C-alpha positions, 0 to 999 in steps of 0.5 A: 671272625668279623661279621658283616651284612652286605647289601649288594644293591644295583643303586649302591652297595651297603655294608654294616659291621660291628661297632656301627661301621657303615659303608655306602658305595654308589654303583658306578665302576670304571676300569683304569690302567693308572695306579699312580694318580697324584695323591697330593691332589686327592683329599676328603672322605676316602669313600668318595675317592675309591681307586684300587687294584682288586685281586680275587680268584675269579677276577684276576687283578683289576685296577678300577675307580669306583663309587662317587669318583667313577661317577664324577670323573669317568661318566663316559666309562662308568658302568651301571647295572644293566637290564637282565644282569644277575648279581650272582655272576656279575663281575661288577657287583663282586668288585664293588662288594669287595671294595666295600668289604675292604673299606669296612676293614679300614674303617674298623682299623683291623690289620693282618688277614681279616677273616670274615663271615658274610651274610648277603642277599639276592633278589627272590627270583635269583635266590630260589635257584641253587646255582645262583646261590652257589655261584655267589658263595663261591665267588665271595669265599676265599682270599682277596686282596685290595690295594689302595691307589690315590685314596686319602689316608689309605693310599698304598695300603693293602687289605687282605680278606679271607671269607670263611663263610657265606650265608645268602638269603632273600632280599626283603627277608633281610629287611624283615629281620631288622624291622621286626627286631625294632618292632617285635610285634611284627612276629605275630600275624602276617607281614608283607615286605615290599623292597624297591631297589634300583633295578628290582622289586621284591615281596616277601611274606612272613607268617608268624615270623616264618618266611613263606617262600611260596608266597614271595616273589619278585621282578628283576627288571623294574625299580627306580632305574626305570623311572630315572631313565625315563626322567633323563630321557624326557629331560634330554628331549626337552633341553638337549643331550647335555642334560645329565651324565648318566642315570646316577645323576638322576637318582642322586637328584631324586634322593636329594632335592633342592629347597625345603618343604613345598618348594622342593625341586628335583634338579639335574645339571648340564654344562654348568646349568641346572634343569628343573625336572620336578614335573616329569619326576613326579609323573614317573614316580607316580607311574612307578607307584602304580606298578608297585601297587599292582604288584602288591595287590597280586601279592596280597591275593596270594597271601590273603589277610595281611596284618602289616605291610612294610615298605623298604629300600631306596625306592620305598623311601621315595615312593611312600607318599605316592603309594599312601595316596594311591592305595588304601593299603596299610603301608609302614615305612621303618625309620631307615628304609634304605639301610633296612636290608643291610642291617638285617643282614648284619644282625643275622651274620652277627648271630651266626658268628656268636653261635659258632664261637 
């Protein structure tokens, strides 16, 4: 049984498997009727060129391009997570998850029908509903086939996935597993984990290592996407509608600023030119940090005394400087907050497989 931790993010799918296998697939997906792109023109990292036919019982057959390739070459069709969309029942999330799982199998050089045990997570607002947990588990379980199109080194190959077991826990709780594994002292006392994703903000409480469901919560329509959309709108209002292709361009710019130190700038492109959006980006991130601080204060009011406050997720990494300045809360940021959920999910999946063997 091959254990994986699958973080189905709205900004990117992140997967961790044995032997330090890691897959990051940006959340961009475009349908295509073509399955015979000129493979001689396609080179480089396979994950940057995802083009495949995906077959799954709940989907049928879908031919798609995904991740960087979709965002780069099909911006007008590239579908991103939308407001109100639920991960448990989203075809888009399922396709990207299956592609990530198949990419992990390729990287691990596994052959034949690969049996998998998957531990994944849902936002707190979804995971408390049995129908959402059941829907996601049913869609992930069973047989799936991915046939690669024009993908460097993988072209023409097929991956057969057989998912035997699906375990679903709250987002944020997964991050606690990885952070407490690296910092065992967190098991004692009360810890509040705040997970800031692309479209959701979750907070989970642990009392002496035990998940406290009644003290945890989340907001599904928030997160970095809100700030990115406002930054893009402001840039287009100032410079014209040609600035930036979509939200993902802004998210990429936030995560990878140009320059170093105090000279760092946040830049988006349009028609071959760069546009500096640093000022508006800083304003919107500061505003989002105020909202997160308010949610964290409400969570503290419910939990009471907190010994540790852990900030994770891609949004956590970006907002940490703002939250540290704007609040007096004792924020702790792990070494790798972007991968904290996926790593925790893998630790749990690995332990489940070990216990079952």
